[in-house]
C-alpha positions in Angstrom: -40.2 -28.5 54.0 -42.3 -31.7 53.8 -39.9 -34.6 54.1 -40.6 -38.3 53.6 -38.1 -40.5 55.6 -38.0 -44.2 54.9 -36.6 -46.3 57.8 -37.1 -45.8 61.5 -33.8 -47.1 63.0 -31.7 -45.1 65.5 -29.9 -43.2 62.7 -33.1 -42.3 61.0 -34.7 -41.2 64.3 -31.7 -38.9 64.9 -32.2 -37.3 61.5 -35.9 -37.0 62.0 -35.5 -35.3 65.4 -33.1 -32.7 64.0 -35.3 -32.0 61.0 -38.4 -31.6 63.1 -36.6 -29.3 65.5 -35.8 -27.1 62.5 -39.4 -26.7 61.6 -39.8 -29.4 58.9 -42.8 -31.7 58.5 -41.5 -35.3 58.7 -43.3 -38.5 57.8 -41.5 -41.8 58.6 -42.1 -45.2 56.9 -41.1 -48.1 59.1 -42.1 -51.8 58.8 -41.7 -52.9 62.4 -44.8 -52.4 64.5 -43.0 -52.0 67.8 -40.5 -49.6 66.4 -43.4 -47.5 65.0 -44.9 -47.3 68.5 -41.6 -46.1 69.9 -41.2 -43.4 67.1 -44.8 -42.2 67.7 -44.0 -41.8 71.4 -40.8 -39.8 71.0 -41.2 -37.9 67.7 -43.6 -35.2 66.5 -43.8 -37.0 63.1 -46.4 -38.9 61.1 -45.6 -42.6 61.3 -46.7 -45.0 58.6 -46.2 -48.7 59.1 -45.2 -50.6 55.9 -42.3 -51.3 53.6 -40.4 -48.5 51.9 -40.3 -50.8 48.7 -44.1 -50.7 48.5 -45.7 -48.1 46.1 -49.0 -48.1 48.0 -47.2 -47.5 51.3 -45.2 -44.6 50.0 -48.3 -43.1 48.4 -50.1 -43.5 51.8 -47.2 -41.7 53.4 -47.7 -38.6 51.2 -45.1 -39.2 48.5 -47.0 -37.0 46.0 -46.9 -34.0 48.3 -43.4 -34.5 49.7 -40.6 -32.1 48.7 -37.8 -34.4 49.8 -37.2 -38.2 50.2 -34.5 -39.5 52.5 -34.0 -43.2 52.0 -32.4 -44.4 55.3 -33.5 -48.0 55.8 -30.9 -50.7 56.7 -31.1 -52.1 53.1 -29.3 -50.5 50.2 -31.6 -52.3 47.7 -34.8 -50.9 49.4 -33.2 -47.4 49.6 -32.5 -47.4 45.8 -35.9 -48.9 45.1 -37.8 -46.2 47.1 -35.9 -43.5 45.1 -37.0 -45.2 41.8 -40.6 -45.3 43.0 -40.4 -41.6 43.9 -39.0 -40.7 40.5 -41.7 -42.7 38.7 -44.7 -41.8 40.8 -44.1 -38.2 42.0 -42.5 -34.8 41.2 -40.5 -35.0 44.4 -37.7 -32.4 44.2 -34.8 -34.0 46.2 -33.9 -37.6 46.7 -31.2 -38.7 49.1 -30.2 -42.3 49.6 -28.0 -43.9 52.3 -25.8 -46.7 51.0 -23.6 -49.0 53.0 -21.9 -50.9 50.2 -18.2 -50.2 49.5 -19.3 -50.0 45.8 -21.3 -46.8 46.4 -19.3 -44.8 43.8 -20.1 -47.3 41.1 -23.8 -47.1 42.0 -23.6 -43.3 41.7 -22.4 -43.7 38.2 -24.8 -46.4 37.3 -27.8 -44.4 38.6 -26.7 -41.5 36.5 -26.4 -43.6 33.4 -29.9 -45.0 34.0 -31.4 -41.6 34.4 -32.3 -42.1 38.0 -31.8 -38.7 39.7 -30.5 -39.3 43.2 -29.3 -35.9 44.4 -27.0 -37.3 46.9 -25.7 -40.7 48.0 -24.9 -40.7 51.7 -21.9 -42.8 52.7 -20.7 -41.6 56.1 -17.9 -44.2 56.3 -15.9 -42.2 53.6 -16.0 -39.0 55.6 -15.2 -40.8 58.8 -12.2 -42.5 57.3 -10.9 -39.1 56.1 -11.3 -37.7 59.6 -9.5 -40.6 61.2 -6.5 -40.3 58.8 -6.2 -36.6 59.5 -5.8 -36.9 63.2 -3.4 -39.9 63.4 -0.3 -37.7 63.2 -1.4 -35.4 66.1 -1.8 -37.3 69.4 -3.1 -34.4 71.4 -5.8 -33.4 68.8 -9.3 -34.8 68.8 -10.5 -33.6 65.4 -9.1 -31.8 62.3 -12.0 -30.7 60.2 -11.8 -29.2 56.7 -13.7 -26.3 55.3 -13.4 -24.4 51.9 -11.9 -27.4 50.2 -9.2 -27.8 52.9 -8.1 -24.2 52.9 -9.5 -23.7 56.4 -8.8 -26.1 59.3 -10.6 -26.5 62.6 -9.0 -28.7 65.3 -10.0 -29.7 68.8 -7.8 -30.3 71.8 -8.1 -30.6 75.6 -6.8 -28.0 78.1 -4.7 -30.0 80.5 -3.9 -28.8 84.0 -0.2 -28.5 83.0 -1.0 -26.7 79.6 1.0 -23.5 79.4 -2.2 -21.6 78.5 -4.5 -23.0 81.2 -5.8 -20.2 83.3 -5.1 -17.6 80.6 -7.8 -15.5 78.9 -8.3 -15.5 75.2 -6.9 -11.9 75.2 -3.8 -13.0 77.0 -3.4 -15.9 74.5 -3.6 -13.4 71.6 -0.9 -11.3 73.2 1.4 -14.3 73.4 2.0 -14.0 69.6 0.1 -16.9 67.9 0.1 -17.2 64.1 -2.0 -14.4 62.7 -4.6 -16.5 61.1 -5.9 -18.3 64.1 -8.6 -18.0 66.7 -10.3 -20.0 69.5 -13.8 -20.6 68.0 -15.5 -22.7 70.6 -15.1 -23.9 74.2 -16.8 -27.0 75.5 -16.9 -26.9 79.4 -18.9 -29.7 80.9 -22.4 -29.3 79.6 -21.8 -25.7 78.6 -20.8 -24.5 75.1 -19.1 -21.1 74.9 -18.4 -18.9 71.9 -15.5 -17.0 73.5 -14.7 -13.3 73.9 -11.4 -11.7 74.9 -12.0 -11.9 78.7 -13.0 -15.6 78.6 -10.5 -17.7 80.6 -9.4 -21.2 79.6 -9.8 -23.7 82.3 -8.3 -27.2 82.8 -10.8 -29.8 81.5 -12.0 -27.5 78.7 -12.2 -28.9 75.2 -11.4 -26.1 72.7 -11.6 -25.8 69.0 -9.2 -23.5 67.1 -9.7 -22.2 63.6 -6.8 -21.6 61.3 -5.6 -21.8 57.7 -4.0 -24.9 56.2 -0.8 -23.0 55.8 -0.7 -22.0 59.4 -1.9 -25.3 60.9 1.6 -26.7 61.9 2.6 -23.3 63.3 -0.5 -23.2 65.5 0.1 -26.8 66.6 3.6 -25.7 67.7 2.2 -22.6 69.5 -0.2 -24.7 71.5 2.4 -27.3 72.4 1.2 -30.1 70.1 3.9 -32.3 68.7 3.2 -33.9 65.3 4.4 -37.3 64.4 6.3 -37.2 61.1 5.7 -40.9 60.5 3.5 -43.7 61.9 5.2 -47.0 62.6 2.5 -49.2 64.1 -1.3 -48.9 64.3 -3.8 -51.3 65.9 -7.4 -51.5 64.6 -10.3 -53.1 66.4 -13.2 -54.2 64.2 -13.1 -55.9 60.8 -16.1 -54.3 59.1 -15.9 -52.1 56.1 -14.5 -49.0 57.9 -11.7 -51.0 59.6 -10.7 -52.6 56.4 -10.6 -49.3 54.5 -8.4 -47.7 57.1 -6.1 -50.7 57.2 -5.7 -50.4 53.4 -4.8 -46.7 53.6 -2.3 -47.3 56.3 -0.7 -50.2 54.3 -0.2 -47.8 51.4 1.7 -45.5 53.7 4.0 -48.3 54.8 2.5 -48.5 58.4 2.6 -51.8 60.3 -1.1 -52.7 60.9 -2.7 -55.2 63.2 -6.4 -55.8 63.1 -8.3 -57.6 65.9 -11.7 -59.2 65.0 -14.0 -61.4 67.1 -15.6 -63.4 64.2 -13.2 -66.1 63.0 -14.9 -66.4 59.6 -14.6 -62.7 59.1 -10.9 -62.9 60.0 -10.4 -65.4 57.2 -12.1 -63.1 54.7 -10.1 -60.0 55.9 -6.8 -61.8 55.6 -7.6 -62.4 51.9 -8.4 -58.8 51.3 -5.5 -57.1 53.1 -1.9 -57.6 51.9 0.4 -56.9 54.9 -2.0 -56.4 57.8 -1.7 -59.0 60.6 -5.3 -60.2 61.3 -5.9 -61.5 64.9 -8.9 -63.5 66.1 -9.6 -62.2 69.6 -11.7 -60.2 72.0 -10.7 -56.5 71.9 -12.3 -55.9 75.3 -10.1 -58.4 77.0 -7.0 -56.9 78.6 -4.9 -60.1 78.2 -5.6 -60.1 74.4 -4.4 -56.5 74.1 -1.3 -57.1 76.2 -0.5 -60.1 74.0 -0.8 -58.0 70.9 1.6 -55.5 72.2 -0.6 -52.4 72.4 1.9 -50.5 74.5 3.8 -48.0 72.3 1.4 -48.3 69.4 1.2 -44.9 67.5 -2.6 -45.3 67.3 -5.4 -47.5 68.5 -8.6 -47.4 66.5 -11.8 -48.9 68.0 -14.1 -49.2 65.0 -16.6 -52.0 65.8 -20.3 -51.6 65.5 -20.7 -51.8 69.3 -20.3 -48.5 71.2 -19.7 -50.1 74.5 -17.0 -52.4 73.1 -15.3 -49.4 71.4 -15.2 -47.5 74.7 -14.0 -50.4 76.8 -11.3 -51.4 74.3 -10.2 -47.7 74.1 -9.9 -47.3 77.8 -7.8 -50.5 78.1 -5.6 -49.3 75.2 -5.1 -46.0 77.0 -4.1 -47.7 80.2 -1.7 -49.9 78.2 0.1 -47.0 76.7 -1.2 -46.4 73.1 -0.3 -42.9 72.0 -3.4 -41.9 70.0 -6.9 -43.4 70.6 -9.9 -43.1 68.3 -13.3 -44.6 69.1 -16.3 -44.9 66.9 -19.6 -44.2 68.7 -23.2 -43.7 67.4 -24.7 -42.5 70.7 -24.3 -38.8 70.7 -24.6 -38.7 74.5 -21.4 -40.8 74.7 -19.3 -38.1 72.9 -18.7 -35.7 75.8 -18.2 -38.7 78.2 -15.5 -40.4 76.2 -13.4 -37.2 75.9 -13.5 -36.8 79.7 -12.4 -40.4 80.0 -9.2 -39.5 78.1 -10.1 -41.0 74.7 -8.5 -38.6 72.2 -11.1 -38.8 69.4 -14.7 -39.9 69.3 -16.6 -39.9 66.0 -20.3 -40.5 65.5 -21.3 -42.2 62.3 -25.0 -41.2 62.8 -24.1 -37.5 63.4 -22.0 -37.5 60.3 -25.0 -38.7 58.2 -27.1 -36.0 59.8 -24.6 -33.3 58.8 -24.5 -34.6 55.2 -28.3 -34.4 54.9 -28.7 -31.0 56.6 -26.7 -29.3 53.8 -29.6 -30.2 51.5 -32.4 -29.2 53.8 -30.8 -25.8 54.6 -30.5 -22.9 52.2 -29.3 -23.2 48.6 -26.0 -21.5 49.4 -25.1 -23.7 52.4 -22.1 -25.8 51.5 -21.6 -27.8 54.6 -23.0 -28.3 58.1 -20.9 -29.7 60.9 -22.5 -30.6 64.3 -20.5 -30.8 67.5 -21.0 -33.2 70.4 -24.7 -33.6 71.4 -25.8 -31.2 68.7 -25.1 -28.2 70.9 -23.0 -26.2 68.3 -22.5 -26.0 64.6 -20.1 -24.8 62.0 -22.0 -23.4 59.0 -20.2 -22.9 55.7 -22.0 -20.8 53.1 -21.7 -18.5 50.1 -22.3 -14.8 50.8 -24.9 -13.8 48.3 -25.8 -10.3 47.0 -28.8 -9.9 49.3 -27.0 -11.0 52.5 -26.8 -8.5 55.4 -23.1 -9.5 55.8 -21.9 -8.4 52.3 -19.7 -5.3 51.9 -19.7 -4.5 55.6 -16.9 -4.7 58.1 -17.4 -7.4 60.7 -17.2 -4.9 63.6 -20.3 -3.1 62.1 -22.4 -6.3 61.8 -24.6 -7.1 64.7 -23.9 -10.8 64.9 -26.4 -12.9 66.8 -25.3 -13.7 70.4 -23.5 -17.0 70.4 -22.0 -16.8 66.9 -18.7 -15.8 65.4 -17.2 -15.5 61.9 -14.3 -17.9 61.8 -13.0 -17.6 58.3 -13.4 -15.9 54.9 -12.2 -17.5 51.6 -12.3 -15.8 48.2 -11.9 -17.3 44.7 -8.8 -15.1 44.2 -6.9 -17.1 46.8 -7.5 -14.7 49.7 -7.9 -16.7 52.9 -8.2 -15.2 56.4 -9.3 -15.9 59.9 -10.7 -12.4 60.3 -10.8 -9.8 63.0 -13.2 -6.8 63.2 -11.6 -4.8 60.3 -12.2 -7.6 57.7 -15.2 -7.4 55.4 -17.2 -10.0 53.4 -17.6 -9.7 49.6 -20.3 -11.2 47.4 -19.3 -14.8 46.5 -17.0 -15.3 49.5 -17.1 -18.6 51.4 -17.9 -17.7 55.0 -17.5 -20.2 58.0 -19.5 -19.3 61.1 -19.3 -21.1 64.4 -22.5 -20.9 66.4 -24.5 -22.3 69.3 -27.3 -24.6 67.9 -30.1 -22.3 69.2 -28.6 -19.4 67.2 -28.6 -21.1 63.8 -32.2 -20.1 62.8 -31.4 -16.5 63.5 -28.2 -16.7 61.4 -30.0 -18.3 58.5 -32.7 -15.6 58.6 -30.2 -12.7 58.8 -27.5 -13.9 56.4 -29.0 -16.5 54.1 -32.4 -15.3 53.0 -35.5 -17.4 52.6 -35.6 -21.2 52.4 -35.6 -23.0 49.1 -37.6 -25.9 47.8 -34.9 -27.5 45.7 -31.2 -27.6 45.3 -29.1 -29.3 42.6 -26.9 -32.3 43.3 -23.6 -31.5 44.9 
């Protein structure tokens, strides 16, 4: 696919690298000369220097021949304007815009009323907030991801040296009587990613992901020794930007005592006018004395949500040492993700990687519903609709030659049938299928099960 990407920041570069790796032709429009030079050095993409709000610049970048526009500059106004230019001056099939404003839902409606067809507005903060809220009640869990409209859950956890299942094989774990609809889908071990088989042994230090149904989630937690908190009393948030404010508002609605720490005194004043019951503190979240004074010990959760990765990691490590139960750190650098988990930070979420996942669903096949990338893009969860021509339809899983490094994690039907399958299960036309796969195996999966690539998909 020929893709025109406006904006050359770190987030856009991550998106471009992924798209290029998957065989797409990418052109990037960036106004800063030095940044253009850096992109040319590191990416196999055509780089055009200029403003994404300029008609002539977009035309020079090949707007007329592009099949998809991704507007990913740091300006909401320019992102919307580039979409308007694309609609007025080309037949481009797909337009995606990254918006940062908290009013993004209003803009979605306004654009529709104006007849400006933006196929998807990307606002990763919404997805990230949902992910944060899902894990707060489970201190030992790193992620709880939803598939098939929440019918399927995937959660991550560490294998500790004193875990009852440390040293056991997957087969031995199955023999111990777990809930029927559950399976270990992936194991992250150092730099290695493993799609496990029965003889695979779980080792202390592994980070594992378990697939189950929404109905069986609590039972699987109990089986693995995870104790859920029925209620949250006290949560500390670091960072008073949009995401921190949104999370605080949600926690206030649930009756949780919230304390928010922010460095900028003017922003503290503004936040105190927005939030009703949250205690807003002006202070340095990376200073141990500040955290001690704000009584971090015993907090149900500590959420480091600033824009600075290093600040988030340092603050999280201090909070862990001071005794916070659950720690969540926002990080944009994907190479930080495996490191922070090994440092004992429960949950690390990448805003940039979230944006990549939201965009990839559009670039992939028409029947792909969601793409979820893990850690440093080493593995994926692919959710798709099984179509009539797919090699997987009307065959038992045991009879399907799955690519090495991939496993079917769940099947969901419109009639309410939901299963985490074994070899006897079969896939029917129209089923939602969730597959867990090593990143290198994804192209083979798409070729085998999803048919040829498309040139356009409707708005989701």
